[in-house]
C-alpha positions in Angstrom: -4.0 28.2 -0.4 -5.2 24.6 0.2 -8.7 23.4 1.4 -9.1 20.0 3.1 -12.5 18.4 3.3 -13.0 15.2 5.4 -15.8 12.7 5.1 -16.6 9.2 6.2 -17.1 9.6 10.0 -20.0 8.2 11.8 -21.2 5.7 14.5 -19.9 2.2 14.5 -19.9 -0.6 17.0 -16.7 -1.6 18.7 -14.8 -4.0 16.5 -16.3 -2.4 13.4 -14.6 -0.5 10.5 -14.8 3.0 9.0 -12.9 4.7 6.1 -12.2 8.4 6.3 -11.4 10.4 3.2 -9.7 13.8 2.9 -10.0 15.6 -0.4 -7.5 18.4 -1.0 -8.2 21.3 -3.4 -6.5 24.6 -4.2 -2.7 24.9 -4.6 -2.0 21.2 -4.4 1.6 21.7 -5.3 2.0 23.0 -1.8 1.4 19.6 -0.3 3.9 16.9 0.3 2.8 15.3 3.5 -0.7 14.6 4.7 -1.8 13.2 8.1 -4.8 12.4 10.3 -5.0 13.7 13.8 -7.8 13.1 16.4 -9.0 14.9 19.5 -11.2 13.3 22.1 -13.2 15.4 24.6 -10.9 16.8 27.3 -7.7 15.5 25.6 -5.1 17.2 23.4 -5.1 16.7 19.7 -2.8 13.7 18.8 -1.2 12.4 15.6 -2.8 9.2 14.3 -1.0 8.6 11.1 1.0 10.5 8.4 2.1 9.8 4.8 4.4 11.5 2.4 3.7 11.9 -1.3 6.1 9.0 -1.9 4.2 6.8 0.4 6.3 6.7 3.6 4.0 6.3 6.6 4.1 6.8 10.3 1.6 5.6 12.9 0.8 6.2 16.5 1.5 3.1 18.6 -2.2 3.0 19.7 -3.4 2.4 16.1 -0.6 0.2 14.6 -2.0 -2.9 13.1 -5.5 -1.6 13.0 -5.4 1.6 11.0 -4.0 2.2 7.5 -3.2 5.5 5.9 -3.0 5.8 2.1 -3.3 8.4 -0.5 -4.2 8.8 -4.2 -2.0 11.5 -5.6 -4.0 11.7 -8.8 -7.1 12.4 -6.8 -5.4 14.6 -4.2 -7.1 12.5 -1.6 -5.8 10.8 1.6 -7.6 8.0 3.3 -7.7 6.4 6.8 -8.9 2.8 6.9 -9.9 2.1 10.5 -10.5 -1.5 11.5 -11.1 -3.2 14.9 -12.3 0.1 16.3 -12.3 0.6 20.1 -14.3 2.9 22.3 -11.1 4.8 22.9 -10.9 5.7 19.2 -13.9 7.9 19.6 -12.9 11.4 18.7 -13.1 14.2 16.1 -10.7 13.2 13.3 -8.9 16.0 11.4 -7.0 15.9 8.2 -3.8 17.9 8.0 -1.4 18.8 5.2 1.9 20.7 4.6 4.8 20.9 2.2 7.1 19.9 5.0 6.7 16.5 6.6 8.2 17.6 9.9 5.5 20.2 10.3 2.8 17.7 9.7 4.1 15.2 12.3 5.1 18.0 14.6 1.6 19.3 15.1 2.0 22.5 13.1 0.8 21.8 9.6 -0.2 24.8 7.4 -3.6 23.3 6.6 -6.3 21.7 8.6 -9.7 20.2 7.7 -12.9 21.0 9.6 -13.0 17.5 11.3 -15.3 14.5 11.2 -16.7 12.8 14.2 -16.0 9.1 14.8 -18.0 7.3 17.5 -17.1 3.7 18.4 -19.8 2.7 20.8 -22.4 0.0 21.4 
């Protein structure tokens, strides 16, 4: 079993930056890929970015050039650096993880975090 705990959310003005962290614990050997999803009120959950243990990344078009996903395998932690935040980035951000990359990017990962709220508003 794997537990994911997110941190780093909060309120920021448009144009500002935030860094989210996702710490994994438990049976870490069961994790290859990690990802960040987000869900805004009234909208479906969407993939923001994903990363494999080897560092291969994938981004939603809406965040390319503004967000960067990374991970520290030694610390079992994934990060999401969010720059140039826009009001439309406001959402609950969820960390996800799975042994299989296709499950992570396909919306069906084995493990989810509890979510952290990000508000980009003036």
